[in-house]
Structure formats: C-alpha cells, structure tokens
C-alpha positions as CSV (number, residue, x, y, z in Angstrom):
1,M,11.3,-1.9,-14.7
2,T,10.3,-3.8,-11.5
3,L,9.3,-7.2,-11.1
4,V,5.5,-8.6,-11.4
5,L,5.2,-10.8,-8.6
6,D,2.2,-12.8,-7.3
7,F,1.7,-14.0,-3.9
8,A,-0.8,-16.9,-3.4
9,R,-2.5,-18.3,-0.3
10,D,-5.5,-20.7,-0.2
11,D,-8.2,-18.7,-2.6
12,W,-6.3,-15.3,-2.3
13,T,-3.6,-13.7,-4.4
14,I,-1.7,-10.6,-4.0
15,S,-0.4,-9.2,-7.1
16,T,2.0,-6.3,-8.4
17,D,0.3,-6.5,-12.0
18,K,-1.2,-3.1,-12.5
19,A,-3.3,-4.4,-15.4
20,R,-5.4,-6.3,-12.8
21,L,-6.3,-3.3,-10.7
22,N,-9.8,-2.2,-10.3
23,I,-9.2,1.7,-10.5
24,G,-12.9,2.5,-9.8
25,L,-12.7,0.4,-6.5
26,I,-9.5,1.8,-5.6
27,H,-10.9,5.4,-6.2
28,D,-14.0,4.7,-4.7
29,F,-12.4,3.5,-1.6
30,L,-9.9,6.4,-1.0
31,S,-12.0,9.2,-2.0
32,C,-15.2,8.0,-0.1
33,S,-14.1,5.8,2.6
34,S,-10.4,6.4,3.7
35,Y,-9.7,9.1,6.4
36,W,-6.7,10.3,4.4
37,A,-7.7,10.7,0.7
38,Q,-11.3,12.1,1.1
39,G,-12.3,13.5,-2.2
40,R,-9.1,12.6,-4.1
41,P,-10.1,13.0,-7.8
42,R,-9.9,9.7,-10.1
43,S,-7.2,11.4,-12.3
44,V,-5.1,11.9,-9.2
45,V,-5.6,8.2,-8.1
46,Q,-4.5,7.0,-11.7
47,K,-1.5,9.3,-11.7
48,S,-0.4,8.1,-8.2
49,I,-0.8,4.5,-9.4
50,D,1.2,4.9,-12.7
51,H,4.0,6.2,-10.7
52,S,3.9,3.7,-7.9
53,L,4.7,0.0,-7.0
54,C,1.2,-1.2,-6.5
55,F,0.0,-4.5,-4.8
56,G,-3.6,-5.7,-5.4
57,V,-5.4,-8.2,-3.2
58,Y,-7.7,-10.4,-5.1
59,A,-10.4,-13.1,-4.0
60,G,-10.6,-15.0,-7.2
61,L,-10.8,-12.2,-9.7
62,E,-12.3,-9.5,-7.6
63,Q,-10.3,-6.9,-6.1
64,V,-10.6,-6.5,-2.1
65,G,-7.5,-4.7,-1.1
66,F,-4.6,-2.5,-2.2
67,A,-1.3,-0.9,-1.1
68,R,1.0,1.7,-2.9
69,V,4.6,2.1,-2.5
70,V,6.3,5.4,-3.9
71,T,10.1,4.4,-4.3
72,D,13.1,5.2,-6.2
73,Y,13.8,1.4,-5.7
74,A,17.4,2.6,-4.3
75,T,17.5,4.4,-1.1
76,F,13.6,5.4,-0.2
77,A,10.1,4.3,-0.1
78,W,7.0,5.3,1.4
79,L,4.0,2.9,1.9
80,C,0.6,4.6,1.5
81,D,-3.1,4.0,0.5
82,V,-3.2,0.5,2.4
83,F,-6.6,-0.7,2.6
84,I,-8.7,-4.1,2.5
85,V,-12.6,-3.4,1.8
86,E,-14.9,-3.8,4.8
87,S,-16.4,-7.0,3.6
88,H,-13.1,-8.9,3.7
89,R,-11.5,-7.6,6.9
90,G,-10.9,-9.8,9.9
91,L,-9.3,-12.6,7.6
92,G,-5.7,-11.6,8.0
93,L,-5.4,-10.0,4.5
94,G,-4.0,-6.7,5.8
95,K,-1.4,-8.6,7.6
96,W,-0.6,-10.7,4.7
97,L,-0.6,-7.6,2.4
98,V,1.9,-5.8,4.8
99,E,4.0,-9.1,4.7
100,C,4.1,-9.1,0.7
101,V,4.9,-5.6,0.4
102,S,8.0,-5.9,2.9
103,A,9.2,-9.1,1.2
104,H,9.1,-7.6,-2.3
105,P,12.7,-8.2,-3.6
106,D,13.0,-4.8,-5.3
107,L,12.5,-3.2,-1.6
108,Q,15.2,-5.2,0.1
109,E,18.0,-2.7,-0.2
110,L,16.1,0.4,0.7
111,R,18.0,2.5,3.6
112,L,14.7,4.5,4.4
113,F,10.9,2.9,4.3
114,I,8.4,5.2,5.7
115,L,4.5,5.4,6.3
116,A,2.0,7.3,8.1
117,T,-1.0,5.8,10.1
118,R,-3.6,6.9,12.4
119,D,-4.6,3.6,14.0
120,A,-2.6,0.7,12.8
121,H,0.9,1.3,14.5
122,A,1.0,-2.4,16.0
123,L,0.0,-4.0,12.6
124,Y,2.9,-2.6,10.6
125,A,5.3,-2.9,13.6
126,C,4.6,-6.6,13.7
127,Y,4.2,-7.7,10.1
128,A,6.8,-5.4,8.5
129,E,9.3,-4.1,11.2
130,F,8.2,-0.4,11.1
131,E,9.1,1.2,14.3
132,P,8.3,4.9,15.6
133,L,10.7,7.6,14.3
134,T,13.7,8.1,16.4
135,A,14.1,11.8,15.4
136,P,10.8,13.0,14.3
137,E,12.3,16.7,14.6
138,R,14.3,16.2,11.6
139,L,11.4,15.6,9.3
140,M,9.6,18.3,7.8
141,I,6.5,18.6,5.6
142,R,4.9,20.9,2.9
143,R,1.2,20.7,2.3
144,R,-0.5,22.3,-0.6
145,R,-4.2,23.2,0.0
C-alpha cells in the first residue's frame, strides 16, 4: 500500500487520496480535451485510476488538475494523464504538480521513470529532471486499435 500524501501551498492542495478524485472531471478532460486520450471510455479511466498512483490538484474542494503514475514501486514508473484545467492554467500548478510527483517518497528508488509528451518537454526537464532518451532505438511499442 502506498502512502497517501497531501502537499499544500497557499490555497492549493495536491493529494494522492483517490477518494477525493472527481472521476467525471478526469474522464471529461481526458476523453474530450486531451490530445492523447480522445474518446477514452469512463470505465477505462476508472480502471486506470484503480491501478495507479494518482495525484489530484485542488482549489479548496474543487479538483483542477490530475496526474497518474503507473509503477511497480521498485524499478519502473510511467508518468501519464497530466493536466490542469484551462481555467487554472498559468498559475504554476503544472510545475508544482510535476515537482510533487517527482518528490513522492515511493518513487525515489526507481531505476527508470518515463513519460511521453508532445509539447511540454521543457516543463518536465526543468521541474522533474526528465531528459530525452539516450537510446530510443531500444524501446518498442505495441498498439491495439
């Protein structure tokens, strides 16, 4: 069982408590607003949350952001489904979210922590020390249509 952590800053909270997550908001953003999960069914969103370490970003009780880490907690993690809703962008919440994910104690000893992004390379490099792959030719992918 992983630690449930809360990070607080001013009027904002980032929490790993899954009971606080607004599944409707997460599903709506991923399936309608993201470029990577268009049309993802709510049941798939729920199952992915059930089997991941999740971070919710909150303004008071309102959820305004999310990130998910798929991990074995020993050697590997994949950071995915990271977003801040449009109305709360530009406040540094995405940077803080990435910092909190990177600081989580259960993720400190991992040998490999990966992510995929189309447009936020600088954010992840600066705030979470991600870097480009040194040997992308070693990675492969299998897609299901």
